[in-house]
LOMARPA-654348 format. One record per residue (C-alpha): x, y negated, z; residue number from 1. Coordinates in Angstrom, 1 decimal. Example, Ala and Ser with C-alpha at 12.3 -4.5 7.8 and 13.67 -1.06 7.14 Angstrom:
REM LOMARPA-654348
<site><xx>12.3</xx><yy>4.5</yy><zz>7.8</zz><num>1</num></site>
<site><xx>13.7</xx><yy>1.1</yy><zz>7.1</zz><num>2</num></site>
REM end
This chain:
REM LOMARPA-654348
<site><xx>-82.6</xx><yy>-36.5</yy><zz>-28.2</zz><num>1</num></site>
<site><xx>-80.2</xx><yy>-38.8</yy><zz>-26.3</zz><num>2</num></site>
<site><xx>-83.0</xx><yy>-41.4</yy><zz>-25.9</zz><num>3</num></site>
<site><xx>-85.2</xx><yy>-38.7</yy><zz>-24.4</zz><num>4</num></site>
<site><xx>-82.7</xx><yy>-37.2</yy><zz>-22.0</zz><num>5</num></site>
<site><xx>-81.0</xx><yy>-40.4</yy><zz>-20.8</zz><num>6</num></site>
<site><xx>-84.0</xx><yy>-41.7</yy><zz>-18.7</zz><num>7</num></site>
<site><xx>-84.4</xx><yy>-38.2</yy><zz>-17.2</zz><num>8</num></site>
<site><xx>-80.7</xx><yy>-38.2</yy><zz>-16.3</zz><num>9</num></site>
<site><xx>-81.0</xx><yy>-41.7</yy><zz>-14.7</zz><num>10</num></site>
<site><xx>-84.1</xx><yy>-40.9</yy><zz>-12.7</zz><num>11</num></site>
<site><xx>-82.7</xx><yy>-37.5</yy><zz>-11.5</zz><num>12</num></site>
<site><xx>-79.5</xx><yy>-39.3</yy><zz>-10.4</zz><num>13</num></site>
<site><xx>-81.3</xx><yy>-41.9</yy><zz>-8.4</zz><num>14</num></site>
<site><xx>-83.6</xx><yy>-39.3</yy><zz>-6.8</zz><num>15</num></site>
<site><xx>-80.6</xx><yy>-37.1</yy><zz>-6.1</zz><num>16</num></site>
<site><xx>-78.9</xx><yy>-40.0</yy><zz>-4.3</zz><num>17</num></site>
<site><xx>-82.0</xx><yy>-40.8</yy><zz>-2.2</zz><num>18</num></site>
<site><xx>-82.6</xx><yy>-37.1</yy><zz>-1.2</zz><num>19</num></site>
<site><xx>-78.9</xx><yy>-36.5</yy><zz>-0.7</zz><num>20</num></site>
<site><xx>-78.5</xx><yy>-39.4</yy><zz>1.8</zz><num>21</num></site>
<site><xx>-81.7</xx><yy>-38.3</yy><zz>3.6</zz><num>22</num></site>
<site><xx>-80.3</xx><yy>-34.7</yy><zz>3.9</zz><num>23</num></site>
<site><xx>-76.9</xx><yy>-36.0</yy><zz>4.9</zz><num>24</num></site>
<site><xx>-78.2</xx><yy>-37.9</yy><zz>7.9</zz><num>25</num></site>
<site><xx>-81.2</xx><yy>-35.8</yy><zz>8.9</zz><num>26</num></site>
<site><xx>-80.8</xx><yy>-33.2</yy><zz>11.7</zz><num>27</num></site>
<site><xx>-78.9</xx><yy>-30.3</yy><zz>10.1</zz><num>28</num></site>
<site><xx>-81.1</xx><yy>-27.2</yy><zz>9.6</zz><num>29</num></site>
<site><xx>-84.3</xx><yy>-29.1</yy><zz>10.5</zz><num>30</num></site>
<site><xx>-87.4</xx><yy>-29.3</yy><zz>8.3</zz><num>31</num></site>
<site><xx>-86.5</xx><yy>-32.7</yy><zz>6.8</zz><num>32</num></site>
<site><xx>-82.9</xx><yy>-31.6</yy><zz>6.1</zz><num>33</num></site>
<site><xx>-84.1</xx><yy>-28.4</yy><zz>4.4</zz><num>34</num></site>
<site><xx>-86.8</xx><yy>-30.1</yy><zz>2.3</zz><num>35</num></site>
<site><xx>-84.7</xx><yy>-33.1</yy><zz>1.2</zz><num>36</num></site>
<site><xx>-81.8</xx><yy>-30.8</yy><zz>0.6</zz><num>37</num></site>
<site><xx>-83.7</xx><yy>-28.6</yy><zz>-1.9</zz><num>38</num></site>
<site><xx>-85.0</xx><yy>-31.7</yy><zz>-3.7</zz><num>39</num></site>
<site><xx>-81.4</xx><yy>-33.0</yy><zz>-3.8</zz><num>40</num></site>
<site><xx>-80.3</xx><yy>-29.7</yy><zz>-5.4</zz><num>41</num></site>
<site><xx>-83.0</xx><yy>-29.9</yy><zz>-8.1</zz><num>42</num></site>
<site><xx>-82.4</xx><yy>-33.5</yy><zz>-8.8</zz><num>43</num></site>
<site><xx>-78.6</xx><yy>-33.4</yy><zz>-8.8</zz><num>44</num></site>
<site><xx>-78.3</xx><yy>-30.3</yy><zz>-10.9</zz><num>45</num></site>
<site><xx>-80.7</xx><yy>-31.8</yy><zz>-13.5</zz><num>46</num></site>
<site><xx>-78.7</xx><yy>-35.0</yy><zz>-13.5</zz><num>47</num></site>
<site><xx>-75.3</xx><yy>-33.3</yy><zz>-13.8</zz><num>48</num></site>
<site><xx>-76.2</xx><yy>-30.8</yy><zz>-16.5</zz><num>49</num></site>
<site><xx>-78.0</xx><yy>-33.4</yy><zz>-18.6</zz><num>50</num></site>
<site><xx>-75.0</xx><yy>-35.8</yy><zz>-18.1</zz><num>51</num></site>
<site><xx>-72.6</xx><yy>-33.1</yy><zz>-19.2</zz><num>52</num></site>
<site><xx>-74.7</xx><yy>-32.3</yy><zz>-22.3</zz><num>53</num></site>
<site><xx>-74.9</xx><yy>-36.0</yy><zz>-23.3</zz><num>54</num></site>
<site><xx>-71.1</xx><yy>-36.2</yy><zz>-22.7</zz><num>55</num></site>
<site><xx>-70.6</xx><yy>-33.3</yy><zz>-25.1</zz><num>56</num></site>
<site><xx>-72.6</xx><yy>-35.1</yy><zz>-27.7</zz><num>57</num></site>
<site><xx>-70.4</xx><yy>-38.2</yy><zz>-27.2</zz><num>58</num></site>
<site><xx>-67.3</xx><yy>-36.1</yy><zz>-27.1</zz><num>59</num></site>
<site><xx>-66.3</xx><yy>-37.4</yy><zz>-23.6</zz><num>60</num></site>
<site><xx>-64.4</xx><yy>-34.5</yy><zz>-22.2</zz><num>61</num></site>
<site><xx>-63.8</xx><yy>-36.1</yy><zz>-18.8</zz><num>62</num></site>
<site><xx>-67.5</xx><yy>-36.8</yy><zz>-18.3</zz><num>63</num></site>
<site><xx>-68.3</xx><yy>-33.2</yy><zz>-19.2</zz><num>64</num></site>
<site><xx>-65.9</xx><yy>-32.0</yy><zz>-16.4</zz><num>65</num></site>
<site><xx>-67.5</xx><yy>-34.3</yy><zz>-13.9</zz><num>66</num></site>
<site><xx>-71.0</xx><yy>-33.1</yy><zz>-14.7</zz><num>67</num></site>
<site><xx>-70.2</xx><yy>-29.4</yy><zz>-14.6</zz><num>68</num></site>
<site><xx>-68.2</xx><yy>-29.9</yy><zz>-11.4</zz><num>69</num></site>
<site><xx>-71.1</xx><yy>-31.6</yy><zz>-9.7</zz><num>70</num></site>
<site><xx>-73.6</xx><yy>-28.9</yy><zz>-10.7</zz><num>71</num></site>
<site><xx>-71.1</xx><yy>-26.2</yy><zz>-9.6</zz><num>72</num></site>
<site><xx>-70.6</xx><yy>-27.7</yy><zz>-6.2</zz><num>73</num></site>
<site><xx>-74.3</xx><yy>-28.1</yy><zz>-5.5</zz><num>74</num></site>
<site><xx>-75.2</xx><yy>-24.5</yy><zz>-6.7</zz><num>75</num></site>
<site><xx>-72.4</xx><yy>-22.9</yy><zz>-4.8</zz><num>76</num></site>
<site><xx>-73.2</xx><yy>-25.0</yy><zz>-1.7</zz><num>77</num></site>
<site><xx>-76.8</xx><yy>-23.7</yy><zz>-1.9</zz><num>78</num></site>
<site><xx>-75.8</xx><yy>-20.1</yy><zz>-2.5</zz><num>79</num></site>
<site><xx>-73.5</xx><yy>-20.2</yy><zz>0.6</zz><num>80</num></site>
<site><xx>-76.6</xx><yy>-20.3</yy><zz>2.9</zz><num>81</num></site>
<site><xx>-78.5</xx><yy>-17.7</yy><zz>1.0</zz><num>82</num></site>
<site><xx>-78.7</xx><yy>-14.1</yy><zz>2.3</zz><num>83</num></site>
<site><xx>-76.2</xx><yy>-11.6</yy><zz>0.8</zz><num>84</num></site>
<site><xx>-77.6</xx><yy>-10.0</yy><zz>-2.3</zz><num>85</num></site>
<site><xx>-76.5</xx><yy>-7.1</yy><zz>-4.5</zz><num>86</num></site>
<site><xx>-73.8</xx><yy>-8.1</yy><zz>-6.8</zz><num>87</num></site>
<site><xx>-72.9</xx><yy>-11.3</yy><zz>-4.8</zz><num>88</num></site>
<site><xx>-69.2</xx><yy>-10.5</yy><zz>-5.1</zz><num>89</num></site>
<site><xx>-69.5</xx><yy>-10.5</yy><zz>-8.9</zz><num>90</num></site>
<site><xx>-71.5</xx><yy>-13.8</yy><zz>-8.6</zz><num>91</num></site>
<site><xx>-68.7</xx><yy>-15.4</yy><zz>-6.7</zz><num>92</num></site>
<site><xx>-66.2</xx><yy>-14.0</yy><zz>-9.2</zz><num>93</num></site>
<site><xx>-68.2</xx><yy>-15.8</yy><zz>-11.9</zz><num>94</num></site>
<site><xx>-68.1</xx><yy>-19.0</yy><zz>-9.8</zz><num>95</num></site>
<site><xx>-64.4</xx><yy>-18.6</yy><zz>-9.4</zz><num>96</num></site>
<site><xx>-63.9</xx><yy>-18.5</yy><zz>-13.2</zz><num>97</num></site>
<site><xx>-66.1</xx><yy>-21.6</yy><zz>-13.6</zz><num>98</num></site>
<site><xx>-64.2</xx><yy>-23.6</yy><zz>-11.0</zz><num>99</num></site>
<site><xx>-60.9</xx><yy>-22.4</yy><zz>-12.5</zz><num>100</num></site>
<site><xx>-61.9</xx><yy>-23.7</yy><zz>-15.9</zz><num>101</num></site>
<site><xx>-63.1</xx><yy>-27.0</yy><zz>-14.5</zz><num>102</num></site>
<site><xx>-59.8</xx><yy>-27.4</yy><zz>-12.6</zz><num>103</num></site>
<site><xx>-57.6</xx><yy>-26.7</yy><zz>-15.5</zz><num>104</num></site>
<site><xx>-59.6</xx><yy>-28.9</yy><zz>-17.8</zz><num>105</num></site>
<site><xx>-59.6</xx><yy>-31.8</yy><zz>-15.3</zz><num>106</num></site>
<site><xx>-55.8</xx><yy>-31.6</yy><zz>-14.9</zz><num>107</num></site>
<site><xx>-55.4</xx><yy>-31.5</yy><zz>-18.7</zz><num>108</num></site>
<site><xx>-57.5</xx><yy>-34.6</yy><zz>-19.2</zz><num>109</num></site>
<site><xx>-55.7</xx><yy>-36.3</yy><zz>-16.3</zz><num>110</num></site>
<site><xx>-52.3</xx><yy>-35.6</yy><zz>-17.8</zz><num>111</num></site>
<site><xx>-53.4</xx><yy>-36.9</yy><zz>-21.2</zz><num>112</num></site>
<site><xx>-54.8</xx><yy>-40.1</yy><zz>-19.7</zz><num>113</num></site>
<site><xx>-52.0</xx><yy>-40.8</yy><zz>-17.4</zz><num>114</num></site>
<site><xx>-49.4</xx><yy>-40.0</yy><zz>-20.1</zz><num>115</num></site>
<site><xx>-51.0</xx><yy>-42.5</yy><zz>-22.5</zz><num>116</num></site>
<site><xx>-49.7</xx><yy>-46.1</yy><zz>-22.4</zz><num>117</num></site>
<site><xx>-53.3</xx><yy>-47.3</yy><zz>-22.8</zz><num>118</num></site>
<site><xx>-54.9</xx><yy>-44.7</yy><zz>-20.5</zz><num>119</num></site>
<site><xx>-57.2</xx><yy>-45.7</yy><zz>-17.6</zz><num>120</num></site>
<site><xx>-55.1</xx><yy>-45.0</yy><zz>-14.5</zz><num>121</num></site>
<site><xx>-58.2</xx><yy>-44.9</yy><zz>-12.2</zz><num>122</num></site>
<site><xx>-59.9</xx><yy>-42.3</yy><zz>-14.5</zz><num>123</num></site>
<site><xx>-56.8</xx><yy>-40.2</yy><zz>-14.7</zz><num>124</num></site>
<site><xx>-56.3</xx><yy>-40.3</yy><zz>-10.9</zz><num>125</num></site>
<site><xx>-60.0</xx><yy>-39.3</yy><zz>-10.3</zz><num>126</num></site>
<site><xx>-59.6</xx><yy>-36.4</yy><zz>-12.7</zz><num>127</num></site>
<site><xx>-56.5</xx><yy>-35.3</yy><zz>-10.9</zz><num>128</num></site>
<site><xx>-58.6</xx><yy>-35.2</yy><zz>-7.7</zz><num>129</num></site>
<site><xx>-61.3</xx><yy>-33.3</yy><zz>-9.5</zz><num>130</num></site>
<site><xx>-58.8</xx><yy>-30.7</yy><zz>-10.7</zz><num>131</num></site>
<site><xx>-57.3</xx><yy>-30.2</yy><zz>-7.3</zz><num>132</num></site>
<site><xx>-60.7</xx><yy>-29.8</yy><zz>-5.6</zz><num>133</num></site>
<site><xx>-61.9</xx><yy>-27.4</yy><zz>-8.3</zz><num>134</num></site>
<site><xx>-58.8</xx><yy>-25.2</yy><zz>-8.0</zz><num>135</num></site>
<site><xx>-59.2</xx><yy>-25.2</yy><zz>-4.2</zz><num>136</num></site>
<site><xx>-62.9</xx><yy>-24.2</yy><zz>-4.6</zz><num>137</num></site>
<site><xx>-61.9</xx><yy>-21.5</yy><zz>-7.1</zz><num>138</num></site>
<site><xx>-59.5</xx><yy>-20.0</yy><zz>-4.6</zz><num>139</num></site>
<site><xx>-62.3</xx><yy>-20.0</yy><zz>-2.0</zz><num>140</num></site>
<site><xx>-64.6</xx><yy>-18.2</yy><zz>-4.4</zz><num>141</num></site>
<site><xx>-62.0</xx><yy>-15.6</yy><zz>-5.1</zz><num>142</num></site>
<site><xx>-61.5</xx><yy>-15.0</yy><zz>-1.4</zz><num>143</num></site>
<site><xx>-65.3</xx><yy>-14.3</yy><zz>-1.0</zz><num>144</num></site>
<site><xx>-65.3</xx><yy>-12.1</yy><zz>-4.1</zz><num>145</num></site>
<site><xx>-62.5</xx><yy>-10.0</yy><zz>-2.6</zz><num>146</num></site>
<site><xx>-63.5</xx><yy>-9.9</yy><zz>1.1</zz><num>147</num></site>
<site><xx>-67.2</xx><yy>-10.6</yy><zz>1.2</zz><num>148</num></site>
<site><xx>-69.5</xx><yy>-13.4</yy><zz>2.2</zz><num>149</num></site>
<site><xx>-68.7</xx><yy>-15.8</yy><zz>5.0</zz><num>150</num></site>
<site><xx>-70.4</xx><yy>-16.0</yy><zz>8.4</zz><num>151</num></site>
<site><xx>-70.7</xx><yy>-18.6</yy><zz>11.1</zz><num>152</num></site>
<site><xx>-68.7</xx><yy>-21.8</yy><zz>11.1</zz><num>153</num></site>
<site><xx>-66.7</xx><yy>-21.1</yy><zz>7.9</zz><num>154</num></site>
<site><xx>-70.0</xx><yy>-20.6</yy><zz>6.1</zz><num>155</num></site>
<site><xx>-71.4</xx><yy>-23.9</yy><zz>7.4</zz><num>156</num></site>
<site><xx>-68.2</xx><yy>-25.7</yy><zz>6.5</zz><num>157</num></site>
<site><xx>-68.3</xx><yy>-24.4</yy><zz>3.0</zz><num>158</num></site>
<site><xx>-71.9</xx><yy>-25.5</yy><zz>2.6</zz><num>159</num></site>
<site><xx>-71.2</xx><yy>-28.9</yy><zz>4.1</zz><num>160</num></site>
<site><xx>-68.1</xx><yy>-29.9</yy><zz>2.1</zz><num>161</num></site>
<site><xx>-69.5</xx><yy>-28.7</yy><zz>-1.3</zz><num>162</num></site>
<site><xx>-72.8</xx><yy>-30.5</yy><zz>-0.9</zz><num>163</num></site>
<site><xx>-71.1</xx><yy>-33.6</yy><zz>0.3</zz><num>164</num></site>
<site><xx>-68.5</xx><yy>-33.6</yy><zz>-2.5</zz><num>165</num></site>
<site><xx>-71.3</xx><yy>-33.4</yy><zz>-5.1</zz><num>166</num></site>
<site><xx>-73.0</xx><yy>-36.3</yy><zz>-3.4</zz><num>167</num></site>
<site><xx>-69.7</xx><yy>-38.2</yy><zz>-3.3</zz><num>168</num></site>
<site><xx>-69.3</xx><yy>-37.8</yy><zz>-7.1</zz><num>169</num></site>
<site><xx>-72.8</xx><yy>-39.0</yy><zz>-7.7</zz><num>170</num></site>
<site><xx>-72.4</xx><yy>-42.0</yy><zz>-5.4</zz><num>171</num></site>
<site><xx>-69.1</xx><yy>-43.0</yy><zz>-6.9</zz><num>172</num></site>
<site><xx>-70.5</xx><yy>-42.6</yy><zz>-10.4</zz><num>173</num></site>
<site><xx>-73.6</xx><yy>-44.8</yy><zz>-9.7</zz><num>174</num></site>
<site><xx>-72.3</xx><yy>-47.5</yy><zz>-7.4</zz><num>175</num></site>
<site><xx>-68.9</xx><yy>-47.9</yy><zz>-9.0</zz><num>176</num></site>
<site><xx>-69.0</xx><yy>-46.2</yy><zz>-12.4</zz><num>177</num></site>
<site><xx>-72.3</xx><yy>-47.9</yy><zz>-13.3</zz><num>178</num></site>
<site><xx>-72.0</xx><yy>-51.1</yy><zz>-11.4</zz><num>179</num></site>
<site><xx>-73.3</xx><yy>-53.1</yy><zz>-14.3</zz><num>180</num></site>
<site><xx>-76.8</xx><yy>-51.9</yy><zz>-13.6</zz><num>181</num></site>
<site><xx>-76.7</xx><yy>-53.2</yy><zz>-10.0</zz><num>182</num></site>
<site><xx>-78.3</xx><yy>-56.6</yy><zz>-9.6</zz><num>183</num></site>
<site><xx>-75.6</xx><yy>-59.3</yy><zz>-9.9</zz><num>184</num></site>
<site><xx>-76.2</xx><yy>-60.9</yy><zz>-6.4</zz><num>185</num></site>
<site><xx>-75.2</xx><yy>-57.7</yy><zz>-4.7</zz><num>186</num></site>
<site><xx>-72.7</xx><yy>-56.5</yy><zz>-7.3</zz><num>187</num></site>
<site><xx>-69.9</xx><yy>-57.0</yy><zz>-4.8</zz><num>188</num></site>
<site><xx>-67.1</xx><yy>-54.4</yy><zz>-4.9</zz><num>189</num></site>
<site><xx>-66.7</xx><yy>-54.4</yy><zz>-1.1</zz><num>190</num></site>
<site><xx>-70.4</xx><yy>-53.7</yy><zz>-0.8</zz><num>191</num></site>
<site><xx>-70.7</xx><yy>-51.1</yy><zz>-3.6</zz><num>192</num></site>
<site><xx>-68.0</xx><yy>-49.0</yy><zz>-2.1</zz><num>193</num></site>
<site><xx>-69.9</xx><yy>-48.5</yy><zz>1.2</zz><num>194</num></site>
<site><xx>-72.3</xx><yy>-45.7</yy><zz>0.1</zz><num>195</num></site>
<site><xx>-69.4</xx><yy>-43.4</yy><zz>-1.2</zz><num>196</num></site>
<site><xx>-67.4</xx><yy>-44.1</yy><zz>1.9</zz><num>197</num></site>
<site><xx>-70.4</xx><yy>-43.3</yy><zz>4.0</zz><num>198</num></site>
<site><xx>-70.6</xx><yy>-39.9</yy><zz>2.4</zz><num>199</num></site>
<site><xx>-66.9</xx><yy>-39.3</yy><zz>2.8</zz><num>200</num></site>
<site><xx>-66.9</xx><yy>-40.3</yy><zz>6.5</zz><num>201</num></site>
<site><xx>-70.0</xx><yy>-38.1</yy><zz>7.1</zz><num>202</num></site>
<site><xx>-68.3</xx><yy>-35.1</yy><zz>5.4</zz><num>203</num></site>
<site><xx>-65.1</xx><yy>-35.3</yy><zz>7.4</zz><num>204</num></site>
<site><xx>-67.1</xx><yy>-35.9</yy><zz>10.6</zz><num>205</num></site>
<site><xx>-69.2</xx><yy>-32.8</yy><zz>10.2</zz><num>206</num></site>
<site><xx>-66.2</xx><yy>-30.7</yy><zz>9.2</zz><num>207</num></site>
<site><xx>-64.5</xx><yy>-31.8</yy><zz>12.3</zz><num>208</num></site>
<site><xx>-67.6</xx><yy>-31.0</yy><zz>14.4</zz><num>209</num></site>
<site><xx>-68.0</xx><yy>-27.6</yy><zz>13.0</zz><num>210</num></site>
<site><xx>-64.4</xx><yy>-26.4</yy><zz>12.5</zz><num>211</num></site>
<site><xx>-62.3</xx><yy>-28.2</yy><zz>15.1</zz><num>212</num></site>
<site><xx>-64.5</xx><yy>-29.3</yy><zz>17.9</zz><num>213</num></site>
<site><xx>-66.8</xx><yy>-26.3</yy><zz>17.6</zz><num>214</num></site>
<site><xx>-69.8</xx><yy>-28.5</yy><zz>18.6</zz><num>215</num></site>
<site><xx>-73.1</xx><yy>-27.4</yy><zz>17.0</zz><num>216</num></site>
<site><xx>-75.4</xx><yy>-29.9</yy><zz>18.8</zz><num>217</num></site>
<site><xx>-77.8</xx><yy>-31.3</yy><zz>16.2</zz><num>218</num></site>
<site><xx>-77.7</xx><yy>-28.2</yy><zz>13.9</zz><num>219</num></site>
<site><xx>-81.1</xx><yy>-26.6</yy><zz>14.2</zz><num>220</num></site>
<site><xx>-81.2</xx><yy>-22.8</yy><zz>14.5</zz><num>221</num></site>
<site><xx>-77.5</xx><yy>-22.2</yy><zz>14.8</zz><num>222</num></site>
<site><xx>-76.1</xx><yy>-20.9</yy><zz>18.1</zz><num>223</num></site>
<site><xx>-72.6</xx><yy>-21.4</yy><zz>19.2</zz><num>224</num></site>
<site><xx>-72.1</xx><yy>-17.6</yy><zz>19.2</zz><num>225</num></site>
<site><xx>-73.2</xx><yy>-17.3</yy><zz>15.6</zz><num>226</num></site>
<site><xx>-71.2</xx><yy>-20.3</yy><zz>14.4</zz><num>227</num></site>
<site><xx>-68.0</xx><yy>-19.3</yy><zz>16.0</zz><num>228</num></site>
<site><xx>-68.2</xx><yy>-15.5</yy><zz>15.5</zz><num>229</num></site>
<site><xx>-65.8</xx><yy>-15.3</yy><zz>12.6</zz><num>230</num></site>
<site><xx>-63.6</xx><yy>-18.3</yy><zz>12.9</zz><num>231</num></site>
<site><xx>-60.7</xx><yy>-16.2</yy><zz>14.1</zz><num>232</num></site>
<site><xx>-60.9</xx><yy>-14.1</yy><zz>11.0</zz><num>233</num></site>
<site><xx>-61.6</xx><yy>-16.6</yy><zz>8.2</zz><num>234</num></site>
<site><xx>-59.9</xx><yy>-19.9</yy><zz>7.5</zz><num>235</num></site>
<site><xx>-62.0</xx><yy>-22.9</yy><zz>6.3</zz><num>236</num></site>
<site><xx>-63.2</xx><yy>-22.3</yy><zz>2.8</zz><num>237</num></site>
REM end
């Protein structure tokens, strides 16, 4: 089974990175952004869930956490932009429980790794970040479950940071975590770190644009009135 799923996992991961970077730098809300964004969702969820399943078979708990967290971020980022449906609060309550479980598991694995004399300090630190982000996302889901769906700028910000964080995980996993598959002439750490940093910079740039500067130039189909309508009522999720 592993020999069958592993190629699918790799292909989906590569496609997810390609579609993710296209969506990241395309005009937000435009046709290219929407099309590439949906392909990114399909590819990355496939990659993440297969990766988590393979990690279960190999009993690699930390990799299971990374895969489930990636799938969770993509799915909740997509749902954020969908119209409100009946039972959406229960759906977000379910998301909250998933994120809470991911966060607690990440912190547990992190403490185990960092507390071991032979533990990988980088892996332990990454899991600590995963845990903190998952718990933050869980609190955001609980807020929506209690008070209803977001509107305007908070909704855009939630979509942006969750999709970007999922892409960030994929980029770090491929360019740094699987650096051995990169051709040797370009297997330069300073070069391989550029794609993940590009995602991180783009994420903070768009969050700054949407939440602080309140500029919506380049976001197709979103008026300033719609985007800022609820910013005085809802903090950034």
